[in-house]
PLY file of the C-alpha trace (Angstrom):
ply
format ascii 1.0
element vertex 83
property float x
property float y
property float z
element edge 82
property int vertex1
property int vertex2
end_header
-97.30 -35.16 231.54
-96.36 -34.40 227.96
-98.28 -32.75 225.18
-101.11 -34.90 223.85
-101.11 -37.32 226.82
-104.48 -38.11 228.34
-105.17 -38.58 232.00
-108.09 -39.54 234.23
-110.20 -36.67 235.55
-109.23 -35.61 239.03
-111.87 -34.97 241.66
-111.97 -31.38 242.78
-113.20 -32.46 246.18
-116.20 -30.11 245.91
-119.16 -31.19 247.93
-121.32 -28.15 247.25
-122.53 -29.32 243.84
-126.31 -29.51 243.76
-127.74 -33.01 243.32
-130.02 -33.73 240.38
-133.71 -34.08 241.15
-135.18 -37.59 241.05
-138.58 -36.09 240.31
-140.77 -33.05 240.76
-143.55 -32.13 243.17
-146.61 -30.03 242.39
-147.75 -28.11 245.46
-151.08 -26.32 245.98
-152.01 -24.17 248.96
-155.78 -24.18 249.58
-158.12 -21.86 251.49
-158.86 -22.93 255.05
-162.40 -23.85 254.03
-161.05 -26.83 252.08
-159.58 -28.41 255.22
-156.87 -30.34 253.38
-154.40 -31.71 255.90
-151.71 -30.84 256.73
-151.81 -27.06 256.70
-154.20 -26.89 253.71
-151.39 -27.96 251.37
-151.57 -30.77 248.83
-148.49 -32.29 247.19
-148.11 -34.78 244.34
-145.00 -36.44 242.90
-144.27 -36.38 239.15
-141.45 -37.74 237.01
-140.96 -34.57 234.99
-141.16 -30.85 235.62
-143.59 -30.59 232.70
-146.03 -32.98 234.40
-145.85 -31.09 237.69
-146.33 -27.76 235.92
-149.34 -29.12 234.02
-151.00 -30.17 237.27
-150.48 -26.70 238.76
-151.92 -25.13 235.60
-154.98 -27.41 235.71
-155.61 -26.58 239.36
-155.43 -22.85 238.61
-157.90 -23.22 235.71
-160.30 -25.84 237.09
-159.92 -25.62 240.84
-160.32 -28.49 243.29
-161.57 -31.59 241.46
-161.98 -29.55 238.27
-165.33 -28.26 239.58
-164.39 -24.55 239.35
-165.71 -23.88 242.86
-162.59 -23.70 245.05
-159.26 -22.54 243.68
-155.77 -22.77 245.18
-154.34 -19.65 246.76
-150.91 -20.58 245.42
-149.35 -23.32 243.29
-145.70 -24.09 242.64
-143.32 -26.82 241.51
-140.34 -27.98 243.54
-137.59 -30.54 242.89
-137.54 -33.84 244.76
-133.97 -34.76 245.69
-132.64 -38.24 246.46
-132.26 -38.98 250.15
0 1
1 2
2 3
3 4
4 5
5 6
6 7
7 8
8 9
9 10
10 11
11 12
12 13
13 14
14 15
15 16
16 17
17 18
18 19
19 20
20 21
21 22
22 23
23 24
24 25
25 26
26 27
27 28
28 29
29 30
30 31
31 32
32 33
33 34
34 35
35 36
36 37
37 38
38 39
39 40
40 41
41 42
42 43
43 44
44 45
45 46
46 47
47 48
48 49
49 50
50 51
51 52
52 53
53 54
54 55
55 56
56 57
57 58
58 59
59 60
60 61
61 62
62 63
63 64
64 65
65 66
66 67
67 68
68 69
69 70
70 71
71 72
72 73
73 74
74 75
75 76
76 77
77 78
78 79
79 80
80 81
81 82
């Protein structure tokens, strides 16, 4: 191929590239007294990481149902990958 000639990109054959998330999941781990199945963990799907983070922040501030009585032991956001 000469100088200035263009060509189609060539696949590197790499299969270890991480897939892009199709959404985000907010996860809250609750005390056993809440009795949320399964394993006292609640999960919700969101389109953006900002939405999932906002839900986690609200749960930490307002607790279960926003009633400020029962608070999650742990909250986090995780990617949802295509199957």
